Each structure stands twice: as structure tokens, then as C-alpha cells.
C-alpha positions, 0 to 999 in steps of 0.5 A: 875721383881720387885714388885716396878716395876710391877704395872707400867709396869701392867698400862702400857700394860694395854693399849695393853691389853684394845686395844686387848679385844675391838678388839676381842669385835669388830670381835665377833660383826662385826658392819657394819663399820668393815665389810665395811673396811674389805671388802675394804681390801679384795678388796686390798690385794685379788690380792696380796694373790691369787694363779696364775691361767691358762687362761679362759677355759669358754666362755659367749654366751650373748644375747645381742642387737645384737642378739635381733635385729637380731633373734627378741624380747625377749622372745625368742622361746624354738627352737631357744634356742634348736638350740643354744644348738645344735650348741654348741654341734656340736662344741664340748664344754665341759657343757653348763649353762644356766643362764636363768629360765625356770619355765613355759611351752612353745612351743618348750619345747620338741625341747628343751629337744631334744637339752639337750638330744643330748648335755647331758651336760645342766645345767639349772638353779633355783632361790628363788620364792615367793609363792602367798600371801606370804606365803614363798619362793619355788624353780624356777625349770625348768618346768618338761619336761625340768628338766627330761632332764637336765643334772644338775640344779644349783642356780644362787643366789648371795649373795650382801655384806653390800656395795651393791657389789657382791663377793660371791655365795654359793655352795649349797642353796635351799628352807628349805634345800639347796638342789641346786649347784651353777651353777658355780659348776655344770657346772664345774662337767659336764665339769670336772667329779669328779672335785667336783661339784654337779649335780643337776639331777634327780629332779622332780619338785612336789608340793611347799614346801614353807620355808626359802631359805637356803644356806651353803657352802660360795664362797668368789671370787677372785677381778674381774679383767680383767685376769678372765674374760671370752670371751664372743660372741653374740647368733647371732654370735655363730648361724651364724658363725659355725667356730666360734662356733667350737672355743668353743671346749672343753670349758665350755659355759654360755648362759645368758642375757646380753642386757640392760632391759632383766637382772639387772646387779650385782654391783661388786667391778670391776664396780666401775667405769664401768657399772654392771657386767651381772649375767652370767659373774659373775657366768662364773668367779666364774667357773673359781675361782673354776677351779683354786682353788682361791675360799674363804670362810670367817671365823667364828666370833669365829675364827675371835675374836680369830685371832684378840685378838692373833694378837693384844696381840702380843705387850704385849709380844714385850713389855719388847724389846720396849723402846724409838725405840718402840715408832718410830717403834710402827707404824709398828705393824700396817702392822702385822694384813694386813700381817696376813690376807694376810698370812692366805688368801694365804695359808689357803683359809680363809678371817678374816678381820683385821680391828678389830685388826687394831683397836685394834693396833690402840687404843692400840698404841694410849693409850700406847704412851700417857702413855709412853709419860706421864712416860716420861715427869716424868722420865725427871723431875726426871732426872733433879732432880737426875742429881742435885742431882748427881751434888751436890754429886759427888767428882768431882768438876764441873763448868758450863760455858755459850757460852761466857765462864761465870761461870753458876754453881759450885757445892759444891766440886768446892765451897770447892775446890776453898773456893769461893761460887756460889753467888760469881763466877756467872757471872765470866770469868772462866779464871780469876778464874781459875788463882787464884788456878793454873798456867794452866788457859790461856791453860784451857781457849784455850782447852774451846774454842776449846770444844765449837767451835768443839763441842765435849769434851777435856781432859787436856793431863796431870793433873793440879797442882792445889792450893787448898783454904786451901793451900795444892796441888793436882793433878786435872785431867780437862775433858771439854765437850759441852753442846748439841752444845755447844751454851749453854755452856760446863762444866769442870769437875776436878776430884782429882787423886792425890792418884791415882797418888800416888798409881800408883807411888807405884804400879810402884815401886812395879813392879820394885823393890825388896820388900824384900830390895827396890832394883831395881828387875830385869825387870829394871835391865834389862831396865837399862842394856840395856839403859847403853849399848846403851849409852856406844856404842856411847860414847865408854866406857864401862858397867860392870855386876857383878852377887854378889852369897853370899856364904853358904847363904842356911846354914843361911836359914837351921840353923837360919830361914828365918826371920833371912836370909831375915836380912842378905839379907838387910844388904847386899843390904846396904852394896853393895849400899854403895859401888857404885857411885850414878850412878850405880845401885844394884839389887837384882836378886832373892835369894841370888844372886845380881847384880850391875850395873856399868856405863861409866867405864873406864877400868878392874882395876875401875871395880876389885877396886869395886869389891874388895871394896864388897868383903870388906865391906860383909866381917864384921860380921852381929849380930843375937839374938843368939849372934851369928855372921855370916860373910856374904861372897860372889863370884862376876863374872864380865862380861864388855859390850860391849867388851864381849857382846853388850846384856844385857841378855848374858852379865848377863849369861855371869856374872854368869858363871863367878861367879859360876866359881868363886864359884867352885875354892873356893869363896871369890873372884871375876871372870871376864868372859872369852871365855873359860867358854862357854867351862866349861859350856858345859862341865858340862852339858856332866859330868851331862850326863855321871853321869846318865849313870856311875851307870849302867856302874859300874864307882863309887868306895868307897875309905876307910880311917881309923880313929885311937883312939888317946888314945889307938893308934888303929883303931877304924874306918873307913870311906868310900869316894866314887871315880868316875873312869870315862873312858877316864879321869880317877879318879875324886873327889867327889869335882868335880862331887857330885855337878853335881850330886845333881843339876841333881838329881842323887845324891839320887841313888849314895847314895843307891848304896853307903850304899849297897856297904859299908855294902857289903864290911862290909861283905865280910872283916867278910868272909875274916876273918879280924875283921871289924870296923864300917865303916861311909858312907856319906849321902847327904842332898837329902837322908836325905828330907824323910824317904826312906833312913831308908829303904834303910838302912835296905835294905842294911843291911838285904841284907849284914846281918851284925850287924847294929853297924858296918854301921855309916852315916854322915851327914853335919851340915848344912843337919841336921839344914835344917828341925830340927823337920824332920831330929830329926825324921830320925835320931831316926830311924835310930837310933833304927836300931842300926846305928850310926850318925855323924855331918860332917864339925861341925864348918862350919854352924850355928847349934843351941846346943839346937837343937843338943841336940835333934838328937840321935848324937854319933859323932862330926867330927871336919872340916879339915879348923880348924885342919890345922893351930891349932899348931900355936894357934890362932882362930882355936885352940880355936874353936877345944879346944871349940868343944872337950869340948862341944861334951864331955860335950854332951857325944858325940866321937870328930874326928878330920879330916885333921891331916897331922902333928905330931904337929896337932896330939900332940895338939889333944892329949893334948885336950883329942881329941878321934879319928884323921882321915887324911894322917898323918895315911892313905890316902883314899885306894880303897878296895884291899888296904885297906884290906892289910892295916888291914892285917898288922901293917902299920909303921906309926902307928907302930911308936907309938903315941904322947903318946909313945903307939904302935897302936893296929890292931882292 
């Protein structure tokens, strides 16, 4: 709870605290009014909390008017009392209690004593009596002879409550000390020995003992309803009807006077509309209550005060949970004291009056309610002020109208939006006023009328186009809500959603467009493709999906960085968009892949025309800041719907397969999907599965191709080239299976095998007496992705025990440019081992000369694509001349690949190319063939090179 709210909460809880303290004080002091209230509540509550009892086991032998008429007037002789006792003894009653005081000797005491001796279960009564001269009280005990023969003596003292009604007696009472049990308990003990009653026998009256009458062990009796009333029989009937007397067998019998004038009756809660209850019946009822466990006791004032304080304090704990509902339900707390008193009475047989708690609840609730209403009144006032402040501060334009749809109030935002102050528009009809700013005024007026009549809020389905006072258009969302039941008017709230709509449009565009190129993404493309296919099926037209993939785009990213890769993608996006009609779609599928959707085309020729245009547009240079010209060629796969498929996803998959087939066939062209491409895809999966078993089955083999020193006309090196001798398929070249090996991840294991096999072959040649030359082994980009290839090289060299200088690694230009810093570190580690490094396919990538200088490269290999046309001059010849000059400037050896003719060799020799490799000298050969080739001078080399010198064996 905050420091600010604590004082207010303390004041509100203080009402309950005051009520609780006053209630506890009242319970402690027990004022008369509360005592009367508790007694009334007890009389009403006790029958509900009472444990069920068994039928009465006692009876009353009444000395009534009938008995007096038949047996003589009172007092009776002691012989007559003895006769009654004998009749009951003969009947076999359980115990007899005589509610008659016999303090004086009389004739017939001997007969009565004898009858008591015969009965052996008679309890006589005692009561307090005044001493002569007002000197105090004494016990009015039976005469000595009777007291000696009595089985028990019990007091018949009865307490009158403050309302003068008899509800209780006491377990023990007596003068000075509570020596005598209650007559009901004495009889209970005689009837059921061990039941808890106390015998008063063996008391011999002595000298009068003056003192106060002392009580102990309160016995609060149940409400005297009919269920607890014992049956009453006339003494005359008992004496004359032995059979009637016999019906009392086993019961406790109370004998006492009931005739008017003989004994004053006791007023009880049950005698309000009847005569007082005879004293003998009161004691008989006390006997039944004790027998059934229905005797209660009153709590002490201290206990009552604690109980009251605890009950009334409950609202203090519950206060944080009480809100407006607590004001309504607070009266339910009044039932809590009654319920608590009833529960304690039922289970503990203790009576705690709830009047003090009820008073505390009423007082606390009244004070709390007063404070609550005061606080609520203040809150309403603050809310009214807050609502006014809120209306002035919110960003919504608010117009309040009455039931006649006339303007009552507009806030400052509405004044600014309309350029009109409240004073000028109050009382105007809202529809004509709104018509000045929007064209939806009549619709708004109809909705407003519906809102007032239907008594529910209404929102306009679309934003209102609003012409503000400064002339700027904006979009407003309108909500109309009735005030109360609508009789007090309604509120029109205009929320400016101009920015929200623009933001939503931006989000929608970002969700459906590529952030780099601004082209539709795959989500939007698929949606448009589905719509186009649906339209095509209905119209009978065609839809074409062109899957465009840039060739060698990864080399651009690897060599120039992603910044220039992104620049190229943007240029490609612009050129693709320029190649299509306005109704067609260009989408970026991801990476360097684009999709072109051609809608409503007539035939394949039209699609081929667009595909050719795309290839032509992309076949133009893209300038970079490093003065490098790039030509982003592409491969295009085409699928036609609904001919190839009516499903957009399937059509895209078909175009992808067609593109991939075209890329494998050299790229730079477009390929239409054909049904056999699915078979090719399955074959590709089979190939990948077979590659995983090829190493274990020893299906790979290294072929070797000589490298010839052009100037010296001698063998200077050998390049190892891998082949796959697949069972059932023959010899497969690397161009077929290496891409699949790279995709399925086995290329690293194949590369490791190639290194070990090449070094082992060098060792075998040395063992055979041949002078080996360096053997080059191609390594893949994956092998160069970490330093593990260095460990593989060390392992291969150690296993073969060859000179590291006899091993050379060849990696492509794009592999070297993939991660320049890491590759530089890797190659430096290889160079320190003593293994040479060559850059293969130089000229096909986009390497930077500054990067090449960082690598420990000893050799550059010119790609065969440049060598094939050098004899005729042109660009390829210029590139070769430049590469030779560049390599020599960096003190590197130059190797020309793909030399097949004497003219090519002449050209290379004229520009001082160092080494030549190609079919002109020898095709790649398996190990057995190359061994024989090394053992003799091939006739091809014997004719001599272009300088006329004969090539020598290495």
C-alpha cells in the first residue's frame, strides 16, 4: 500500500476498529440490554444447534389437585409418602427424586425411612434457607433419620435470568461450599451409576452453618419444548393402579407438587403463553438434558470479549477485498456472529452471546458505510473533474449531442479539427455541421439515430475521409456510443487513424515484399500465382513461371563482398522488371533466385521470347567501384500452367527442376520443364545415396595428366584427377558427381581420400625407381573451411614418407576468395609444411590482386576456357597475355590448361608461358598407364616443342 493511500485506508478501517473495540468492551461488561438480547437469541438458536436426544427416560408423579382430593389435603402424612415409594419400588423404577423439603420431624418418619431403605435409590431435596434473625443462610436438609436413609441428597436451587425466566441450575450448590449436587444429577447417578452425577448420601446434618449460598458448575438447559417433557402421572393414580405404576419400570421418577397453591411454578422461555412450569418438571427436564448431553455452560466475560473481538475484526482483514459489492453484501456479516455462536454451541456446548458482536457489526458497518458514501461522493466529484480533464486532453475529437442530435459539447481536439469553437456550434444539428467536412454526414446521422434508439455503441465500418480546417485530408475512425439509455444523448468519437493506416500499409508491404529489391516476396508471389491459375483455367489461357537463377553469383559475394552482391541483385531486379509487362510479376524467391510470373500468355513461343529478353538484358556489364565489370548471366527454368500443373507450388517445383537441368548443361539459357526431369531428380537422389557407399567400396580412382615445361620440353609435374568407377555405370567424370558430393556432404571425405591416395602413389613410384615429379591434388571449398585439411596433409605425408615438395594443392579462385583472412592463414600453414599452392581456373572468378598478394601462391593456372581461342587473337588472347605478365610480375609460375593444338602451344611459348597441360601431350590416365608413360618418352613429346628442343624425361 502506498504512503498516500495508507491514511485513507486507516480511516475507513477505523470504523470497524471502533466497532470491534466497543463490542469487546460490551461483551466484557455485559450490560442488561445485551444480556436480554443474548437470552432471546439463545432461546431461538439453541433448538437449531441442539444434538438430537433419545425419548424421555423419566416420569413425574405429581401431587396435583386430583391427588389432594382423593388422598386428603396437604401436607400428607409420612406414611402416605412411604406408600408411594413402596408402590414405585415394587414397579422397579431406576431412581426416585423427591422434590419435597422435609427439614422437620413428623409422625411416620420411621415408615418413610423404612420405605427408602427398601427402595435404596431415593434422593431427597435440599435448598437454601434463612437463619433466624437474618444471620445468613443455611442448608434446609431432611431430618436426620430421613437424611441417613436417603441414597442421595440434591439441591433444587434454580437460577432466574435477568428476564426472570428459569433456564439454568448448577451442578453443585451449598452454604459456604457447593457440597450438594443438583437433584437431577443425583437421580442420574442413582439411575445410571458412573454417569457423572454425585451422590449426596452419608451427610449428617449438624449445627447450623451460617454463610452464603455458593454455586458451581453452571447447567444451561435447552429450550423447554415438548420433545423433552417427561410424562406426568397423578400420585392417586399410581397408588390405585398397580399396572400404571409398573409401566414406570426402569425409569427415573421425580415426585413433586404441581397443585396450585402448594408450590410456585417457574417461568421459563416456553411458558410465555402458558402457565408456569412446576419445579418438579424443571428438575426432570434437567435430568433428561444431562442424560442426553444437552447441557451447556456460558462462556466467561473474558472469553466472550475475545470471541467478539475476533468476529468483529474479520471485516478488517476482508476490507481490501470489499469494493462496491461489499457495500451491498456487508449486511451479510450480521449473520456471522449468529453462525459462530451456533457452531460453538453445537460442538463445544458453550454459549457465547452474539449480541455484542452484532452491535459491533451494526456500529462498524454504519460508520464504514458513512465513510464509504462520503468517499464515493468525493470520488464521483473527482471523476467528473477527471472526465472533463480527460475530454480536454485526449487525442480523439469528441462531439456530444443530445437526444435530438444537437451538439452539446465539443472538446478542444474537435474544435481544432473543425476550426470552430464550441460557442458557435452549441445547439446546431450535428448532420449539417459534419457535412461541411465529410461526405458521409447523412450515413453518420442515420447511425446516430440507430445508436440512440438501440441503446448500443456503433462503429462506422470504414474510416471517414475528413477535410480538416487547414485543408489537409485525414482518415478518422468514428465510434458512436449512447449516454446512459440514450435519453441523455450520445457521444461521437473521431480517432485519427491516418498514420495507423499508412503504418499498416507499410507493414503489409514489408510482409509481402523483399526488403532489398522491393520486389514481391514468395508469399505474395504464391498468392498471385494461385489467382492467375484460377483465372487461366476459367479463361482457357496459360500461366508461365520462370525460375531465374544467377550463374556464379556466389563468386561475386565471395570475392567482392555482400555489399556488391546486394548491388548486383538490385540491378538484376530492375532489369527483370523492365523485361515484362505491367500486369506480370517479378518476385525475389531468395538469395540469387527470382521468379517471373507471366499471366495470360498464349503459347510457349511468347514465353520463350520473354525468357530470351531477360537473358539479353542481364547480359550487360555491371560496374563496381574497383573498376571491375561483372556480367550477371542467368539460367532460367520454365513451367507452364495449367498444362504442367494446376497447383502453384508444384509448378514452382517444376520450374526449379528445369532451371537446375539448364544450369548443369552450362547455364546462360532457358529450359522448359519436361516430364523426364522428375526421373532425373530421382536419379540425382540415387546418386547421392551411392556416393555415400563409394568410398567404402573403393569405387573412386585417381587419373593423372602430365604438366610439361614449355621452354625445357620436359615433364615438370602431374595433376591428379578423380574419377568414379560406378558398378553398372562405368567411369563417371567429376563434373557429374562432384556437385552432388558437395550437396550431400561427402566431398570432405573424398578429398581426404584423394590426398592419401596421391601421396601413396608418389611413394610407390619412388619405390619402383621412377623419379617422381610434384603431383597436384584438387581441394574443395569445404576442405578449406577449417584447419583440419592441414592435419590431413601432415597425416598423408607421414604415412607415405615422401618429400612435402612433391605434393601441391590446387584450389579454385572462388575458394581462395571465400574468406580471405582465414584462407591466407590456412595456406600459410600449408606453405610452412613445404607443400606448394596453386590457384586453379584463374580468370573465371573475381579475385582482387591485393588479396592474391597475401597468399603464399607459387603457381597460377589459366582456365581452359581462355586457352581454347587464343590462337585467333581477340579478348581471350589478351586475357592470357595479361595473366602471364601478372603472374611473372608476382614471381609465380603460369600453367595453361586445356592445350590441345600446336598453335595454342606456339602462342603460349611466344608469351613465355611456363607450363602447358592438355590433350596435346596426354589425356588423364589411370595409375598403371601413367607409370608406363613415365617409363618411356612418349612419341608426342619426342617430336619436340615449338622451339625445336626435344623434351626430356623428368
